[in-house]
matplotlib code that plots the C-alpha trace (Angstrom):
import matplotlib.pyplot as plt

x = [-4.8, -1.5, 1.2, 4.7, 8.1, 8.7, 11.5, 13.7, 13.5, 13.7, 16.9, 18.5, 17.4, 18.8, 22.1, 22.2, 21.2, 23.9, 26.4, 25.2, 24.7, 27.2, 25.9, 25.7, 22.0, 19.0, 15.4, 12.0, 8.5, 5.2, 1.5, 0.5, 2.1, 0.8, 2.7, 2.4, 4.0, 6.6, 7.9, 9.6, 11.4, 12.4, 14.0, 15.5, 17.2, 18.4, 20.0, 21.7, 23.0, 24.4, 26.2, 27.7, 28.8, 30.4, 32.1, 32.7, 30.6, 28.1, 25.2, 22.1, 18.3, 16.2, 12.4, 12.3, 13.8, 13.0, 14.1, 11.7, 9.0, 9.2, 9.1, 7.8, 4.2, 1.9, -1.3, -2.9, -2.2, -3.7, -2.3, 0.5, 1.4, 2.2, 4.4, 6.2, 6.7, 7.9, 10.5, 11.7, 12.0, 14.2, 16.4, 16.7, 18.1, 20.8, 19.3, 20.2, 18.2, 14.7, 12.0, 8.3, 5.9, 2.4, 1.5, 1.3, 2.2, 5.8, 5.8, 6.4, 9.6, 11.4, 11.2, 12.8, 15.5, 16.2, 16.5, 18.7, 21.0, 19.7, 17.7, 14.4, 13.2, 9.7, 7.6, 5.1, 5.6, 8.4, 8.2, 10.0, 6.8, 4.5, 6.5, 8.4, 9.0, 11.0, 13.3, 16.4, 16.4, 14.6, 17.3, 15.2, 11.9, 11.0, 8.4, 5.6, 5.1, 1.4, 1.3, 3.6, 1.6, -1.8, -0.3, 1.1, -2.2, -4.2, -1.6, -1.8, -5.6, -5.4, -2.9, -4.6, -1.8, -3.5, -4.1, -7.1, -7.8, -4.1, -2.0, 0.4, 3.7, 5.7, 9.4, 12.6, 12.8, 9.4, 9.6, 6.8, 9.1, 12.1, 14.3, 13.7, 16.3, 18.3, 17.1, 18.5, 20.7, 22.5, 25.7, 25.6, 25.6, 29.2, 29.6, 31.0, 28.0, 25.6, 27.4, 27.2, 23.4, 23.0, 25.0, 22.8, 19.7, 21.2, 22.2, 18.7, 17.2, 19.7, 19.1, 22.7, 21.0, 17.8, 17.0, 16.2, 14.7, 11.4, 12.8, 14.5, 11.5, 8.3, 6.0, 6.5, 5.9, 2.7, 2.1, 2.6, 5.5, 8.4]
y = [209.9, 211.7, 211.8, 213.1, 212.2, 215.9, 214.9, 214.1, 217.6, 219.2, 217.1, 218.8, 222.2, 221.5, 220.5, 223.6, 225.9, 224.4, 225.2, 228.8, 229.9, 232.3, 232.2, 228.4, 228.6, 227.6, 228.2, 226.5, 227.2, 225.7, 226.4, 223.3, 220.3, 217.8, 215.3, 217.1, 220.1, 218.5, 216.3, 219.4, 219.9, 216.2, 216.3, 219.8, 218.7, 215.4, 217.3, 219.8, 216.9, 215.2, 218.4, 218.5, 214.9, 215.5, 218.8, 218.5, 221.5, 222.1, 223.9, 223.6, 224.0, 226.3, 225.8, 222.0, 218.9, 215.5, 213.6, 215.3, 216.5, 219.9, 223.0, 226.5, 226.6, 229.5, 227.4, 228.4, 229.0, 232.5, 234.9, 236.7, 238.6, 235.3, 234.3, 237.6, 237.3, 233.7, 234.7, 237.6, 235.2, 232.9, 235.7, 237.0, 233.7, 233.9, 232.3, 233.7, 231.2, 230.3, 228.0, 228.7, 225.8, 227.1, 228.7, 232.5, 232.8, 232.3, 235.2, 238.1, 236.4, 237.4, 241.0, 240.0, 238.0, 241.1, 243.4, 240.9, 240.0, 236.5, 234.2, 232.4, 229.1, 228.7, 225.5, 223.5, 225.5, 227.6, 230.8, 232.7, 232.7, 233.4, 236.0, 238.2, 240.8, 238.2, 237.1, 238.9, 236.8, 233.6, 230.9, 228.1, 226.2, 222.7, 221.7, 219.2, 219.0, 218.4, 219.2, 216.2, 214.0, 214.8, 214.3, 210.9, 209.7, 210.8, 209.3, 206.0, 206.0, 206.6, 203.8, 201.3, 201.2, 203.1, 200.6, 202.4, 202.4, 203.2, 206.1, 208.0, 208.6, 211.6, 211.5, 212.7, 209.8, 210.5, 214.2, 214.4, 216.5, 218.6, 221.6, 224.7, 226.6, 229.2, 231.8, 235.2, 233.8, 231.3, 233.3, 233.5, 229.6, 228.3, 226.0, 223.2, 223.3, 223.3, 220.2, 218.5, 219.1, 217.7, 214.6, 214.1, 214.3, 211.5, 209.5, 209.6, 208.6, 205.7, 204.5, 205.2, 207.5, 205.9, 207.8, 211.5, 211.7, 209.8, 206.3, 207.5, 209.7, 208.2, 209.8, 213.2, 212.0, 211.0, 207.2, 204.8, 206.7, 204.3]
z = [53.4, 52.9, 55.5, 55.3, 56.6, 57.5, 59.8, 56.8, 55.4, 58.8, 59.4, 56.5, 57.8, 61.2, 59.7, 57.6, 60.4, 62.7, 60.0, 59.6, 63.2, 64.7, 68.3, 68.5, 69.4, 67.2, 68.0, 67.6, 68.5, 67.5, 67.5, 69.4, 70.8, 68.3, 66.2, 62.9, 64.6, 66.8, 64.0, 62.6, 65.9, 66.1, 62.7, 63.2, 66.4, 64.9, 62.0, 64.3, 66.5, 63.4, 62.4, 65.9, 65.6, 62.2, 63.0, 66.8, 67.6, 70.4, 68.7, 70.8, 70.2, 72.4, 72.3, 71.7, 73.3, 71.7, 74.8, 77.2, 74.7, 76.3, 74.0, 73.3, 72.0, 71.5, 71.9, 68.6, 64.9, 64.4, 67.0, 65.3, 68.5, 70.2, 67.3, 67.5, 71.3, 71.0, 68.4, 70.6, 73.5, 71.5, 70.3, 73.8, 74.8, 72.2, 69.1, 65.7, 63.5, 64.3, 62.9, 63.7, 63.0, 63.0, 59.7, 59.7, 63.4, 62.2, 59.9, 62.4, 63.5, 60.3, 61.3, 64.6, 62.8, 60.6, 63.6, 65.5, 62.6, 62.2, 59.9, 59.8, 58.4, 57.0, 56.9, 54.8, 51.6, 50.1, 52.1, 49.4, 47.3, 50.3, 52.1, 49.7, 52.4, 54.3, 51.5, 52.8, 56.0, 54.8, 54.9, 53.5, 54.0, 55.2, 52.6, 52.4, 48.7, 48.6, 44.9, 44.2, 46.6, 45.0, 41.6, 42.5, 44.0, 40.9, 38.6, 40.5, 40.2, 36.5, 35.9, 38.2, 40.7, 43.5, 46.3, 47.9, 51.6, 52.0, 53.0, 50.7, 52.5, 51.2, 51.7, 50.1, 47.7, 46.1, 46.4, 49.0, 51.3, 50.6, 51.5, 49.5, 47.6, 49.5, 46.9, 47.7, 50.5, 48.2, 48.3, 52.1, 52.4, 52.1, 49.2, 51.3, 53.7, 50.8, 49.4, 52.7, 52.9, 49.4, 50.3, 53.4, 51.2, 49.0, 52.1, 53.5, 50.1, 49.8, 53.3, 54.5, 57.1, 58.4, 61.6, 61.1, 64.5, 64.5, 65.0, 68.2, 69.3, 67.8, 70.4, 68.8, 65.2, 63.4, 63.7, 60.8, 59.2, 60.2]

ax = plt.figure().add_subplot(projection="3d")
ax.plot(x, y, z, "-o")
ax.set_aspect("equal")
plt.show()
């Protein structure tokens, strides 16, 4: 099995988005209320709250609340219209940066972000390669690096270090999860903010930061991660 500490990468994205928002409101929606989806919201909210703590700001998240487990979900992973409507709803409430967690249902939201003068964040893979038409408003992606995880498992089997009957856990330290490059928007991200995000990545790897959301709110994260 392969599982991922997605909350670590989402934490970085939440911090980044909190530093980039002009309205003070971030948005989230998911395809279904299941741990592999809600873990993105848990980490995203934790990163946003950490930014608020560091900078004394009051950025909030619309569409997910880790304390209550309430959020905005479309109920499926294929209806693009629901994804569009969910994003429009978030922007109607004042959001200017959104993250849709549900595969391609998140893709129509980038058109909304462009129309409303905001940004979007992709998930699972680097959306820059998947959605070239969204590159102008794609801030970053919260990635589960399944290529790295598969490679590590195969290499372990070849070298005789693969335990078997075990679970590979991808995190920032082993490259199993990560935050994508800002690509075309690199110049839009302040250098100081980018440096803070990089330092946070190092702090999570070193253990200086241990809770990226799932320790406080384990019910919304896949079991066995922490």
